[in-house]
C-alpha positions in Angstrom: -17.9 53.0 137.3 -19.9 53.6 140.4 -23.2 52.0 141.3 -25.3 55.0 140.6 -23.9 55.6 137.1 -24.2 51.9 136.4 -27.8 51.9 137.3 -28.6 55.0 135.3 -26.8 53.6 132.2 -28.7 50.4 132.4 -32.0 52.2 133.1 -31.8 53.9 129.6 -31.0 50.6 128.0 -34.1 48.9 129.4 -36.6 51.7 129.8 -37.7 51.8 126.2 -39.3 48.4 126.5 -40.2 48.4 130.2 -43.9 49.1 129.9 -44.4 45.9 128.1 -44.9 44.4 131.6 -43.7 41.1 132.9 -47.3 39.9 133.4 -48.1 36.7 131.6 -44.5 35.6 131.1 -45.2 31.9 131.7 -44.8 31.1 128.0 -41.6 33.1 127.5 -38.2 31.4 127.1 -35.6 32.2 129.7 -31.8 32.3 129.7 -31.9 30.1 132.8 -34.1 27.1 131.7 -35.4 25.2 134.7 -35.4 21.8 133.0 -33.3 19.8 130.6 -34.1 16.7 128.5 -33.0 14.7 131.6 -32.8 15.5 135.3 -29.7 17.6 135.9 -26.8 15.7 137.6 -24.3 17.0 140.1 -20.9 17.9 138.8 -18.2 17.5 141.4 -16.2 20.5 140.2 -19.3 22.7 140.5 -20.0 21.4 144.0 -16.4 22.2 144.9 -16.6 25.7 143.6 -19.9 26.3 145.5 -18.3 25.0 148.7 -15.1 27.0 148.1 -17.2 30.2 147.7 -19.2 29.4 150.8 -15.9 28.9 152.7 -14.6 32.2 151.4 -17.8 33.8 152.7 -17.2 32.3 156.2 -19.0 29.0 156.2 -17.7 27.7 159.5 -18.7 30.9 161.3 -22.1 31.0 159.5 -22.9 27.5 160.7 -22.5 28.8 164.3 -25.1 31.5 163.8 -28.5 30.8 165.3 -30.1 34.0 164.1 -29.2 37.1 162.1 -30.7 40.6 162.5 -30.3 42.9 159.5 -31.6 46.3 158.6 -31.4 47.9 155.2 -32.7 50.8 153.2 -32.5 51.8 149.5 -34.1 53.2 146.4 -36.5 51.7 143.9 -35.6 52.6 140.4 -38.1 54.3 138.0 -40.7 52.1 136.3 -40.2 48.9 138.2 -43.2 49.6 140.4 -45.3 50.0 137.2 -44.1 46.7 135.9 -44.4 44.7 139.1 -46.5 46.7 141.6 -47.4 43.8 143.9 -43.9 42.5 144.2 -42.3 45.9 144.6 -45.1 47.2 146.9 -43.3 50.5 146.9 -45.4 52.4 149.4 -44.7 49.8 152.1 -41.3 48.3 151.1 -39.1 51.2 152.3 -36.6 50.6 155.0 -36.7 47.1 156.6 -35.7 45.2 159.7 -35.1 41.5 158.7 -34.7 38.5 161.1 -33.2 35.3 159.6 -33.1 31.9 161.4 -31.1 29.9 158.8 -31.4 26.5 160.4 -35.2 26.8 160.6 -35.6 28.3 157.1 -37.2 31.4 158.6 -37.2 34.9 157.3 -39.3 37.6 158.8 -39.3 41.2 157.6 -40.8 44.4 159.1 -41.0 47.1 156.4 -41.8 50.8 156.8 -42.9 53.0 154.0 -45.1 56.0 153.1 -48.3 53.9 153.5 -47.3 52.4 156.8 -46.0 49.0 158.0 -45.8 45.6 156.2 -44.9 42.5 158.2 -43.9 39.3 156.4 -43.4 35.9 158.2 -42.0 33.1 156.0 -40.8 29.6 156.8 -39.4 27.5 154.0 -40.8 23.9 153.7 -39.0 20.8 152.7 -41.2 19.2 150.1 -44.0 19.9 147.6 -47.5 21.3 147.9 -48.3 22.6 151.4 -44.8 21.5 152.5 -43.2 24.1 150.2 -43.5 26.7 153.0 -45.8 28.9 154.9 -46.2 32.7 154.6 -48.3 35.3 156.4 -48.5 39.1 155.7 -49.9 42.0 157.7 -50.4 45.6 156.6 -50.6 48.0 159.5 -51.4 45.0 161.8 -54.2 43.7 159.5 -53.7 40.3 157.9 -53.8 40.0 154.1 -55.5 37.1 152.4 -54.7 38.3 148.8 -53.1 35.4 147.0 -50.9 37.7 145.0 -49.6 39.4 148.1 -48.9 36.1 149.8 -47.0 34.5 146.9 -45.0 37.6 146.1 -44.1 38.1 149.8 -42.9 34.5 150.0 -40.6 35.1 147.1 -39.3 38.4 148.5 -38.6 36.9 152.0 -36.7 33.9 150.6 -34.7 36.2 148.3 -33.7 38.4 151.3 -32.0 35.4 152.8 -30.3 34.5 149.6 -29.1 38.1 148.7 -26.9 38.9 151.7 -25.7 35.3 152.2 -25.2 34.0 148.7 -23.5 30.6 148.7 -24.0 30.3 152.5 -27.8 30.2 152.0 -27.3 27.3 149.5 -24.3 25.3 150.6 -25.8 22.9 153.1 -29.0 22.1 151.3 -27.8 19.2 149.1 -28.7 21.0 145.8 -27.7 20.0 142.3 -24.9 22.1 140.9 -23.4 22.3 137.4 -20.7 24.4 135.8 -21.8 27.4 133.6 -18.5 28.7 132.1 -17.1 32.2 133.0 -18.2 35.8 132.8 -16.9 39.2 134.0 -18.6 41.0 136.8 -17.4 44.6 137.5 -14.2 43.7 135.6 -13.5 40.5 137.6 -13.3 37.1 135.9 -15.9 34.8 137.6 -16.7 31.1 137.4 -20.4 30.5 137.0 -22.1 27.7 138.9 -25.8 26.9 138.2 -27.7 25.6 141.2 -31.2 23.9 141.0 -32.9 25.3 144.2 -35.5 22.9 145.7 -37.8 24.3 147.0 -37.4 27.5 145.0 -37.7 31.1 146.0 -41.0 31.2 147.8 -43.8 28.6 147.5 -42.6 26.9 144.4 -41.0 23.6 143.8 -38.0 24.8 141.8 -35.9 27.8 140.8 -32.5 28.1 139.3 -29.8 30.3 140.7 -26.5 31.0 139.1 -23.6 32.2 141.2 -20.8 34.2 139.6 -17.8 33.4 141.8 -14.7 35.6 141.7 -11.8 33.4 140.4 -9.3 35.3 142.6 -11.1 35.7 145.9 -13.8 33.1 145.8 -16.5 35.6 146.7 -19.8 35.5 144.9 -20.1 38.8 143.1 -23.5 38.2 141.3 -26.6 36.1 141.7 -28.8 35.4 138.7 -32.1 33.7 139.4 -35.5 32.7 138.1 -38.7 33.9 139.8 -41.2 31.0 139.4 -42.9 31.5 142.7 -45.2 34.4 141.7 -47.6 34.2 138.6 -46.5 37.5 137.0 -42.8 36.8 137.3 -42.8 33.3 135.9 -40.3 33.2 133.1 -38.5 36.3 134.3 -34.8 36.4 135.3 -33.2 38.9 137.6 -29.7 39.6 138.9 -28.2 41.0 142.1 -24.7 42.3 142.2 -22.9 42.7 145.5 -20.4 45.3 146.6 -18.3 46.6 149.5 -17.9 43.3 151.2 -16.9 43.3 154.9 -16.2 40.5 157.3 -18.2 40.7 160.5 -18.9 37.9 163.0 -16.6 35.7 160.8 -18.9 36.1 157.8 -18.4 38.2 154.7 -21.4 40.5 154.0 -22.1 42.7 151.0 -22.7 46.2 152.3 -24.3 47.4 149.0 -26.5 45.4 146.6 -28.0 46.3 143.2 -30.8 44.4 141.5 -32.1 44.5 137.9 -34.4 42.4 135.8 -32.4 41.0 132.8 -35.1 38.9 131.0 -37.3 39.3 129.1 -36.2 43.0 129.2 -33.4 44.8 131.0 -34.7 47.1 133.7 -33.1 48.5 136.9 -35.0 47.5 139.9 -33.5 48.3 143.3 -30.3 49.4 145.0 -29.9 49.2 148.7 -27.4 49.0 151.5 -27.2 47.4 154.9 -27.6 49.8 157.8 -27.5 47.4 160.8 -26.3 43.9 161.7 -26.1 41.7 164.7 -26.2 37.9 165.4 -27.1 35.2 167.9 -29.7 37.0 170.0 -31.2 33.6 170.8 -34.3 34.0 168.7 -36.7 31.2 168.1 -39.3 31.0 165.2 -42.0 31.9 167.7 -40.3 35.3 168.2 -40.8 36.4 164.6 -43.6 34.3 162.9 -46.5 36.4 164.1 -47.9 39.9 163.3 -45.6 41.4 166.0 -42.2 40.4 167.1 -41.1 39.6 170.6 -39.2 42.2 172.5 -36.0 40.3 171.8 -36.6 40.4 168.0 -38.0 43.9 167.9 -34.8 45.6 169.0 -33.4 47.2 165.9 -30.3 45.6 164.3 -27.1 47.1 165.7 -26.2 50.1 163.6 -23.3 49.8 161.2 
């Protein structure tokens, strides 16, 4: 089944309940509970699977990357912008140029949509409170002070490091990992590894990410994750499936990705593909953490 037919099929499954909205989900149960009766402990086998998947994705080469330039474009699925308008920000979040500096925890994004330009500058922190991370957003060169825009943009930026890099984005962070059984993704048997992500996705102390790791190839085929960093998505769970993997610069990249909300309702969200990629320009955080990028950063990602 191709990606388009898959998304259409799932759309009709979830559309009937979609307009119930995800707002106010903080009291809902989730299939990925963040906490347990005791603090989760590392399981060596889960850590091994996470590391093996990172190595299958090109961990040694990834560690040599100082910066990554990605461009992508895609399609928002019907209704998702009605359910989560601030997160989707559909009239601005069209095609994007992304700049990732993994060692610095930096993701900066320059979106172009029908309403103009949206620029996000995000740097992940290392602790709690103000140390969770810093985010800034500009619309058509004007800074935003809207708390909802800032929290949602921090979540989006961190996710767009996780989505193309999967286990590579997590492997060197000393995170707690536990086994989660098996499941099939696109017909492939996958081992599931739950990872407690501290800090979480955006300016939040904790999220939980589950990786579905292909038992045969070691590639991570699916990412399932909580979204605790924005008030109207707390309690929600989403998934991103990855397709058409290619090895470039020693790293395995998904060329196509498909996202849907899976809890508390099932609703197609977004499908997109990479249009450009290059690495090691020599970027520094100062090149990308302002309202405009330096000339070195602003050059579009090399076309694929």
